[in-house]
C-alpha atoms as one frame of an Amber mdcrd trajectory, in Angstrom:
protein
  -9.752  13.613  -3.076  -9.404  11.220  -0.148 -12.512   9.555   1.259 -11.713
  10.226   4.918 -15.172  10.689   6.364 -16.078   7.018   6.923 -15.854   6.150
  10.631 -14.159   2.815   9.866 -11.505   4.235   7.564  -7.940   3.359   8.605
  -6.211   6.294  10.255  -2.651   6.964  11.436  -4.118   8.214  14.721  -5.804
   4.865  15.466  -4.485   2.954  18.507  -3.574   0.007  16.264  -1.922   2.146
  13.559   1.656   1.477  14.703   1.125  -2.281  14.530  -0.753  -2.023  11.236
   1.907   0.087   9.547   4.648  -2.182  10.891   2.952  -5.280   9.446   2.541
  -3.579   6.078   6.272  -2.875   6.075   7.048  -6.499   6.932   4.860  -7.648
   4.040   6.026  -5.177   1.399   9.488  -3.831   2.162  11.561  -6.673   0.767
   9.931  -6.339  -2.645   9.966  -2.538  -2.503  13.651  -2.382  -1.606  14.462
  -4.839  -4.390  12.712  -2.612  -6.917  14.261   0.609  -5.644  17.735  -0.839
  -5.231  18.126  -3.303  -8.099  15.777  -1.989 -10.781  15.611   1.755 -10.174
  19.119   1.862  -8.668  18.549   4.747  -6.286  21.945   6.295  -5.745  24.086
   8.798  -3.895  22.841  12.371  -4.081  19.317  11.558  -5.283  16.394  13.792
  -4.347  13.437  11.545  -3.452   9.789  12.020  -2.543   8.130   9.237  -0.544
   4.428  10.024  -0.914   2.153   8.580   1.768   5.180   7.608   3.833   3.274
   5.846   6.629   5.711   4.767   9.335   8.687   5.880   7.278  10.540   2.609
   6.662  10.927   3.349   2.931  11.986   6.913   3.699  14.640   5.601   6.111
  15.931   3.161   3.472  16.087   5.954   0.903  17.879   8.281   3.317  20.596
   5.674   3.829  20.836   5.037   0.103  21.129   8.668  -1.073  23.958   9.487
   1.314  24.960  12.810   2.802  24.324  14.791  -0.394  20.835  13.348  -0.953
  17.457  14.366   0.405  14.145  12.627   1.101  10.773  14.341   1.399   8.403
  12.074   3.361   4.811  13.283   3.093   1.640  11.983   4.692  -1.728  13.289
   5.845  -0.530  12.396   9.347   3.262  11.939   9.309   3.787  11.455  13.039
   5.122   7.914  12.550   7.995   9.058  10.296  11.194   9.059  12.394  13.474
  12.043  12.736  16.486  11.831  10.414  18.906  14.497   9.132  18.124  13.653
   5.501  14.352  13.165   5.866  12.027  16.140   5.625   8.711  14.897   7.039
   5.754  17.057   6.027   2.020  17.003   6.657   0.588  17.002   3.140  -2.640
  16.308   1.283  -1.634  15.255  -2.218  -5.028  16.263  -3.599  -5.237  19.822
  -2.262  -1.933  21.132  -0.855   0.857  22.713  -2.940   3.373  20.067  -3.968
   7.060  20.128  -2.988   9.442  21.715  -5.434   9.554  19.586  -8.617  12.319
  17.667 -10.318  12.798  14.655  -8.104  15.033  11.774  -9.133  12.540   9.369
  -7.554   8.897   9.591  -6.544   7.545   6.573  -4.667   3.936   5.981  -3.607
   2.797   2.704  -2.043  -0.811   1.787  -1.247  -1.838   5.400  -1.864  -3.280
   6.083  -5.294  -5.832   3.279  -4.968  -7.517   5.487  -2.330  -7.826   8.600
  -4.522 -10.770   9.563  -6.715  -8.534  11.435  -9.183  -5.769   8.831  -9.228
  -5.326   8.841 -13.028  -4.562  12.567 -13.200  -2.343  12.405 -10.114  -0.283
   9.520 -11.535   0.437  11.536 -14.675   1.195  14.668 -12.640   3.631  12.728
 -10.441   5.525  11.531 -13.508   5.751  15.129 -14.726   7.272  16.105 -11.354
  10.440  14.106 -12.104  13.785  15.267 -13.356  14.890  13.988 -16.793  15.845
  10.349 -16.284  13.936  10.137 -13.012  11.750   7.232 -11.914   8.178   6.995
 -10.640   7.344   3.864  -8.606   3.647   3.192  -7.895   2.581   0.139  -5.884
  -0.978  -0.851  -4.978  -2.907  -3.944  -3.955  -4.664  -5.838  -6.722  -7.365
  -8.412  -5.979  -8.704  -9.082  -9.445  -7.604 -12.732  -9.662 -11.047 -14.142
  -8.919 -10.100 -17.627 -10.104  -7.620 -18.046  -7.228 -10.273 -18.306  -4.525
  -9.590 -17.282  -0.943  -8.056 -20.288   0.800  -5.355 -22.699  -0.352  -5.417
 -25.149   2.549  -8.287 -27.630   3.061 -10.998 -26.185   5.330 -14.503 -27.216
   6.346 -17.613 -25.547   4.953 -18.105 -23.362   8.014 -14.563 -21.944   7.886
 -14.844 -21.348   4.160 -18.139 -19.520   4.677 -16.987 -17.176   7.420 -13.779
 -16.301   5.577 -15.856 -15.494   2.501 -18.117 -13.313   4.671 -15.059 -11.562
   6.081 -13.577 -11.030   2.625 -16.851  -9.720   1.205 -17.261  -7.407   4.205
 -13.807  -5.911   3.699 -14.536  -5.346   0.001 -17.866  -3.728   0.892 -16.099
  -1.332   3.240 -13.424  -0.685   0.613 -16.128   0.393  -1.811 -17.657   2.723
   0.755 -14.302   4.370   1.498 -13.287   4.750  -2.128 -10.610   2.061  -2.407
 -10.080   0.737  -5.930  -8.576  -2.763  -6.011  -8.490  -2.735  -9.806  -6.425
   0.437 -10.179  -3.036  -1.286  -9.980  -3.778  -3.227 -13.166  -4.793  -0.027
 -15.000  -1.806   2.073 -13.915   0.495   1.158 -16.852  -2.210   1.929 -19.411
  -2.908   5.332 -17.868   0.758   6.324 -17.979   1.258   4.833 -21.427  -1.689
   6.866 -22.734   0.005   9.968 -21.297   2.998   9.285 -23.543   5.370   7.432
 -21.227   7.060   4.501 -22.925   9.693   3.208 -20.510   7.415   1.221 -18.193
   7.892  -2.034 -16.322   5.429  -3.882 -14.102   6.155  -6.291 -11.255   3.610
  -8.595  -9.673   4.324  -9.852  -6.161   2.353 -12.028  -3.759   3.355 -12.374
  -0.111   3.037 -15.708   1.758  -0.354 -16.357   3.326   0.218 -19.090   5.891
  -1.205 -18.622   9.370   1.074 -16.559  11.572   2.812 -14.775   8.682   2.678
 -10.965   8.581  -0.106 -11.067   5.969  -2.254 -13.333   8.146  -1.498 -11.240
  11.227  -2.531  -8.116   9.333  -5.845  -9.731   8.371  -6.290 -10.691  12.032
  -5.546  -7.152  13.191  -8.034  -5.777  10.661 -10.703  -8.073  12.093 -10.339
  -6.145  15.360 -10.043  -2.708  13.766 -13.125  -3.304  11.604 -15.155  -5.293
  14.122 -17.998  -2.752  14.510 -18.496  -2.654  10.747 -18.235  -6.422  10.305
 -20.763  -7.166  13.051 -23.257  -4.585  11.795 -22.854  -4.896   8.020 -22.254
  -8.632   7.475 -23.654 -11.919   8.792 -20.566 -12.517  10.937 -20.950 -12.953
  14.689 -18.449 -12.317  17.456 -17.954 -16.091  17.682 -17.215 -16.223  13.939
 -14.589 -13.509  14.307 -12.950 -15.450  17.140 -12.654 -18.506  14.861 -11.210
 -16.371  12.056  -8.618 -14.923  14.431  -7.587 -18.312  15.760  -7.368 -19.758
  12.247  -5.152 -16.904  11.055  -2.529 -17.950  13.609  -2.595 -21.635  12.615
   0.511 -22.494  10.520  -1.460 -25.286   8.798  -3.859 -22.718   7.355  -2.999
 -20.885   4.137  -4.968 -18.120   2.476  -4.572 -16.505  -0.917  -3.080 -13.028
  -0.488  -3.607  -9.900  -2.540  -1.159  -9.257  -5.335   0.874  -6.082  -5.266
   1.357  -4.610  -8.722   4.205  -2.125  -9.049   4.528   0.099 -12.090   7.937
   1.689 -12.657   8.091   4.617 -15.082  11.307   6.228 -16.240  11.065   9.615
 -17.895  13.402  10.393 -20.806  16.744  12.045 -20.078
């Protein structure tokens, strides 16, 4: 199930959701479109399911790619950000409890979704089984298990290092409370391999982290969206958050960004 009850959980109804979803697309779309276009080779006439479609940028790309004889189902708990398009069927859908769309898709794509689900292992296997012979499942999630990388690449003073560590630890604390699993992306291939799938590839991508880049601007936006939690559940002060926000716009500053691990599974023809 989804852990949706926490008051600080990100929500598509939030005032900042449009900006947040747009920044996520700026960070991730280039890599996603490379995978879907060059590796999976989504083509004319394909039937696609974009699960957790967010603001619909991947659904729009797929709709252009599949042509007039193709079809894209774009599902989300709150799909109001998905644009109207003749080849996109936007549906309000809870992956964990609602009936699924008719099976046998050529492509199923889910980005930054399964890491939020308690029963992610079973759902990953079920998604693969929902494909047509020869179809592809593409699962992308954040991975932050590279502890040896640290948080900041550029030289910073002790105070800046401390408050960024506080911010990072606070976000991870909230992630734990809302059910996010930052280690899932590294386990995804093993789960699908254990289910009998053999044609698997994994791609690891890391977006730039300099101040002012979309990744830094997303971290800055999150500092506003999560401010009540950060001020009440960490040692950060309002003045600390102001410094973090200013630093995240400084092009001389560079942070270490999360990896995105993408697992691509092709089912036998």
